[in-house]
C-alpha positions as CSV (number, residue, x, y, z in Angstrom):
1,X,129.4,99.6,95.8
2,X,126.5,97.5,94.8
3,X,125.7,95.2,97.2
4,X,122.4,92.9,96.9
5,X,119.6,94.5,99.9
6,X,119.3,90.5,100.7
7,X,122.7,90.4,101.2
8,X,122.7,93.9,103.5
9,X,119.9,92.0,105.4
10,X,122.2,89.1,106.1
11,X,125.7,91.5,106.5
12,X,123.2,93.4,109.6
13,X,122.3,90.1,110.6
14,X,125.4,88.8,111.4
15,X,127.7,91.9,112.3
16,X,124.6,92.4,115.1
17,X,124.9,88.5,115.4
18,X,121.0,88.8,115.6
19,X,120.4,85.1,112.8
20,X,117.9,84.2,115.3
21,X,115.8,87.4,115.6
22,X,115.9,87.4,111.5
23,X,114.4,83.9,111.5
24,X,111.2,85.4,114.1
25,X,110.6,88.2,112.6
26,X,110.9,86.7,109.2
27,X,110.7,89.4,107.0
28,X,111.0,88.7,103.5
29,X,113.7,91.5,101.7
30,X,114.1,90.2,97.9
31,X,111.8,92.6,97.1
32,X,113.0,96.0,98.8
33,X,114.3,98.0,96.0
34,X,116.6,100.1,98.2
35,X,118.6,100.4,102.0
36,X,115.5,102.5,103.3
37,X,112.9,99.8,102.1
38,X,114.7,97.0,103.8
39,X,115.4,99.0,106.7
40,X,111.7,100.2,107.2
41,X,110.7,96.2,106.3
42,X,112.6,95.0,109.2
43,X,111.1,97.5,111.6
44,X,107.9,96.6,111.2
45,X,108.8,93.0,111.3
46,X,110.3,93.6,114.3
47,X,108.1,95.7,115.8
48,X,104.8,93.8,114.8
49,X,106.2,91.0,116.9
50,X,106.6,93.4,119.8
51,X,103.1,95.2,119.6
52,X,102.0,90.8,119.6
53,X,103.8,89.9,122.6
54,X,103.3,93.1,124.3
55,X,105.0,96.1,124.6
56,X,107.7,96.8,127.4
57,X,106.4,99.0,130.5
58,X,108.6,100.6,133.3
59,X,108.4,102.3,136.4
60,X,108.1,106.3,136.1
61,X,108.4,108.8,138.6
62,X,105.7,111.2,138.9
63,X,105.8,114.6,141.4
64,X,102.3,115.4,141.5
65,X,99.6,117.4,144.1
66,X,97.0,115.3,144.8
67,X,93.9,115.2,147.1
68,X,94.3,111.3,147.5
69,X,97.7,110.3,148.8
70,X,100.1,107.7,146.7
71,X,103.2,106.8,147.2
72,X,105.7,109.0,149.4
73,X,104.5,112.4,150.9
74,X,106.9,114.9,150.5
75,X,105.9,117.3,154.1
76,X,108.4,120.2,153.2
77,X,106.9,121.3,149.6
78,X,103.6,120.5,150.8
79,X,103.5,122.6,153.8
80,X,105.7,125.8,152.0
81,X,102.7,125.7,149.4
82,X,100.2,124.8,152.1
83,X,98.8,122.4,150.2
84,X,97.2,120.5,153.9
85,X,94.8,123.2,154.1
86,X,93.6,122.8,150.5
87,X,93.1,119.2,151.2
88,X,96.0,118.1,149.2
89,X,99.7,116.7,149.3
90,X,102.7,116.6,147.1
91,X,103.1,113.2,146.7
92,X,106.1,111.1,145.2
93,X,105.0,107.6,143.2
94,X,106.1,105.4,140.9
95,X,103.8,104.5,137.9
96,X,104.1,101.5,135.7
97,X,103.8,103.1,132.0
98,X,104.3,102.0,128.6
99,X,106.3,105.8,127.7
100,X,109.0,104.3,128.4
101,X,112.8,105.3,126.5
102,X,113.0,102.1,123.8
103,X,109.1,102.6,123.5
104,X,109.7,106.2,122.7
105,X,113.1,105.6,120.2
106,X,110.6,103.3,118.5
107,X,107.9,105.7,117.7
108,X,109.8,108.7,117.1
109,X,112.3,106.6,114.4
110,X,109.0,105.4,112.9
111,X,107.9,108.9,112.3
112,X,111.3,110.1,110.9
113,X,110.7,106.8,108.2
114,X,107.3,107.9,107.7
115,X,108.6,111.4,106.3
116,X,111.4,109.7,103.7
117,X,110.0,110.7,100.6
118,X,111.6,107.2,98.9
119,X,110.2,105.1,101.0
120,X,107.9,102.8,99.2
121,X,104.2,103.7,99.8
122,X,102.7,100.4,100.6
123,X,105.4,100.4,103.6
124,X,104.7,103.7,104.6
125,X,101.5,102.7,105.0
126,X,102.0,100.3,107.2
127,X,104.4,102.2,109.4
128,X,101.5,104.7,109.8
129,X,99.3,101.7,111.1
130,X,102.1,100.9,113.8
131,X,102.5,104.5,114.6
132,X,98.8,104.6,116.1
133,X,99.0,101.8,118.2
134,X,102.0,104.0,120.0
135,X,99.3,106.3,121.6
136,X,100.6,107.5,124.6
137,X,104.1,107.4,124.1
138,X,105.8,110.3,123.5
139,X,108.1,111.0,120.4
140,X,111.7,112.4,121.5
141,X,114.6,114.3,120.7
142,X,117.6,112.0,119.4
143,X,121.4,112.3,120.2
144,X,124.3,110.6,120.3
145,X,123.4,109.4,124.1
146,X,120.3,108.4,123.6
147,X,120.7,104.6,122.4
148,X,123.3,104.3,124.7
149,X,120.9,105.1,127.9
150,X,118.8,101.9,126.8
151,X,119.0,99.7,129.3
152,X,117.6,96.2,128.2
153,X,117.4,93.2,130.7
154,X,116.6,89.5,130.1
155,X,113.1,90.3,130.8
156,X,113.0,92.4,127.8
157,X,116.0,92.0,125.4
158,X,114.4,91.4,123.1
159,X,114.1,94.8,122.3
160,X,117.9,94.7,121.7
161,X,117.0,93.6,117.7
162,X,115.0,97.0,117.0
163,X,117.0,99.1,118.6
164,X,119.8,98.3,116.2
165,X,118.1,99.2,113.1
166,X,116.3,102.3,115.0
167,X,119.9,103.6,115.6
168,X,121.2,102.5,111.7
169,X,118.1,105.0,110.9
170,X,118.9,107.4,113.3
171,X,122.6,108.0,111.7
172,X,121.4,107.5,108.3
173,X,118.3,109.8,108.4
174,X,118.6,113.2,107.7
175,X,115.8,115.2,108.7
176,X,115.5,118.7,106.6
177,X,114.5,121.6,108.4
178,X,110.9,121.7,106.6
179,X,108.1,119.2,107.7
180,X,107.3,116.2,105.9
181,X,111.4,116.9,104.6
182,X,113.9,114.0,105.4
183,X,116.4,111.7,102.9
184,X,118.6,109.0,103.5
185,X,121.7,108.5,103.4
186,X,123.4,105.4,101.8
187,X,125.3,103.9,104.5
188,X,127.5,101.6,102.5
189,X,128.8,104.9,101.5
190,X,129.9,106.0,105.0
191,X,133.1,105.5,106.8
192,X,131.8,103.2,109.2
193,X,131.1,100.2,106.9
194,X,134.1,99.0,107.8
195,X,133.0,98.3,111.1
196,X,130.4,96.4,110.0
197,X,132.2,94.5,107.9
198,X,134.8,93.7,110.2
199,X,132.0,92.8,112.8
200,X,130.4,90.6,109.5
201,X,133.5,88.2,109.5
202,X,134.6,88.0,113.3
203,X,130.9,87.2,113.7
204,X,130.7,85.0,110.7
205,X,133.4,83.2,112.0
206,X,132.8,82.5,115.3
207,X,129.4,81.0,114.4
208,X,130.8,78.9,111.4
209,X,133.4,77.7,112.4
210,X,132.9,76.0,116.1
211,X,136.4,74.3,115.7
212,X,137.8,77.4,116.1
213,X,137.7,80.3,119.0
214,X,137.2,83.5,117.3
215,X,138.5,86.4,119.3
216,X,140.4,90.1,118.9
217,X,142.5,91.9,120.8
218,X,145.9,92.8,121.1
219,X,149.3,91.9,121.0
220,X,152.1,92.8,122.7
221,X,155.5,94.1,121.0
222,X,158.5,91.8,121.4
223,X,160.4,94.3,122.6
224,X,160.5,97.3,125.0
225,X,161.0,100.8,125.0
226,X,164.5,102.1,127.2
227,X,162.5,105.1,128.6
228,X,159.1,105.6,129.9
229,X,158.1,108.0,127.7
230,X,159.3,105.6,125.2
231,X,157.2,102.5,125.9
232,X,153.9,105.1,126.7
233,X,154.4,105.8,123.1
234,X,154.3,102.5,121.4
235,X,150.9,102.2,119.5
236,X,148.7,99.3,120.2
237,X,148.6,96.2,118.0
238,X,145.0,95.3,118.3
239,X,143.7,92.4,115.4
240,X,140.4,92.6,113.5
241,X,139.9,88.6,113.9
242,X,142.1,85.8,114.9
243,X,141.3,82.4,114.9
244,X,142.9,79.5,117.0
245,X,142.5,75.8,116.4
246,X,144.9,73.3,117.4
247,X,148.3,74.2,115.7
248,X,146.4,77.0,113.8
249,X,146.6,80.6,114.6
250,X,145.2,82.9,112.3
251,X,145.0,86.7,112.1
252,X,142.4,88.6,109.2
253,X,143.0,91.9,109.0
254,X,139.9,93.1,107.5
255,X,139.9,95.9,105.0
256,X,136.7,98.1,103.2
257,X,138.4,99.2,100.7
258,X,136.9,99.2,96.4
259,X,140.5,98.0,95.2
260,X,142.2,95.5,97.0
261,X,145.7,96.3,94.7
262,X,147.2,99.8,93.7
263,X,148.5,100.6,90.5
264,X,152.0,101.9,90.9
265,X,154.4,102.2,87.4
266,X,151.9,100.7,85.8
267,X,152.3,98.0,87.9
268,X,149.3,96.5,90.2
269,X,150.5,95.2,93.9
270,X,149.4,95.0,97.4
271,X,148.8,98.1,99.7
272,X,152.0,98.0,101.4
273,X,150.6,99.6,104.3
274,X,148.3,97.3,104.6
275,X,151.1,93.8,104.5
276,X,153.1,95.6,106.3
277,X,151.2,96.1,109.4
278,X,149.9,92.4,108.9
279,X,153.4,90.9,108.7
280,X,154.0,93.6,112.0
281,X,151.1,91.6,114.2
282,X,152.5,88.0,113.0
283,X,156.1,88.4,114.0
284,X,155.0,89.9,117.6
285,X,152.2,87.4,118.0
286,X,154.8,84.7,116.6
287,X,158.2,85.4,118.5
288,X,159.6,82.7,118.8
289,X,156.6,80.1,117.8
290,X,158.1,77.9,115.2
291,X,156.9,80.4,111.8
292,X,154.3,77.6,110.3
293,X,151.8,78.4,113.4
294,X,151.2,81.5,112.3
295,X,149.2,82.4,110.0
296,X,148.1,86.1,108.5
297,X,145.0,87.4,105.8
298,X,144.1,90.5,104.6
299,X,140.5,90.6,103.3
300,X,138.7,92.7,101.4
301,X,135.1,92.9,99.9
302,X,134.5,93.1,96.2
303,X,131.2,93.3,94.0
304,X,132.4,92.3,91.0
305,X,135.7,89.4,91.0
306,X,137.3,87.4,93.7
307,X,141.5,87.8,94.3
308,X,143.2,85.1,95.8
309,X,147.0,85.7,95.9
310,X,149.0,83.7,98.3
311,X,152.7,83.9,99.7
312,X,155.6,82.1,102.3
313,X,156.9,85.2,104.3
314,X,160.0,84.6,106.9
315,X,158.1,81.2,107.7
316,X,154.5,82.7,107.6
317,X,152.0,81.8,105.4
318,X,150.1,85.1,104.3
319,X,147.5,85.9,101.7
320,X,145.6,88.6,100.1
321,X,141.2,87.4,99.3
322,X,138.6,88.7,98.4
323,X,135.0,88.3,99.4
324,X,132.4,88.9,96.6
325,X,129.2,90.5,97.8
326,X,127.4,90.4,94.7
327,X,127.0,86.4,94.7
328,X,124.3,84.5,96.2
329,X,124.2,84.1,100.2
330,X,125.1,80.5,100.1
331,X,128.4,81.3,97.8
332,X,129.5,83.4,100.1
333,X,129.2,81.4,103.2
334,X,131.0,78.5,101.0
335,X,133.1,81.2,100.3
336,X,134.5,82.5,104.1
337,X,134.9,78.9,105.3
338,X,137.0,77.8,102.3
339,X,139.6,80.6,103.1
340,X,140.5,78.9,106.7
341,X,139.2,75.2,106.1
């Protein structure tokens, strides 16, 4: 699925809820040739912004044998190793330093991007210049838990945007065994793309529809199990997006499929399992309420043509739509709003 680079940037900013940071970083992405150039340019802009305001520092624990006292003297190791007779003491103290986890992640990811063979040479040169400004900060081994270990607070929350970029690079940059060998995997083909599309649509409506309350959550079954085991075995019904305004309740189920329709016996039709799922959501959410209060939408991405199918099923308005991600952003914006207004 080919999506223009500029639109990918918009998708990411909405999905991460980082439109303000997009304006602050002010990265022109129209001339990016590929996704790795886009992420490199965004990271360059975000990191340059960090360096201008000053990198964050944190207290790092140190245990050290010292001739002069600092912090807390640990008597047991000092006596056991006869340090006092040597005119020293084993001290424990905290030192304010730039070598904190979020700066280590930035430096490590910048280095990995520099190794990426497909990266634009000018962007690589800019990254090398930024990398040199991270002297005194360690590179680290990254893992699945590394990004979850970053603790940001009010005073350093401006790191959240570059951390999200770093995590996306980490998840899609494959570093080989040989030095200087790296290859970027196109995350648009990754199974996680459905989640990005879902979060983009949800945050878009949350931001652009002030008259609606936008949520995602569970729907209780209009029934009960006839035994404890039966009750415990009922699957949860979790909506992707629910829009609530006045007397309208719209349940949206996003699906990241190349084709919204399937062909069966030479006939095009809506994917049955998707329609059954949405109908189950609506019927259980509505209960005994008037059917016209509850609407449903299946929303797919497309890059060729728009799909618009309208139905009324058991008194509920239901639609199957696609949003063309290969058009100008203003058209994407207007189309998404027109689906619900």
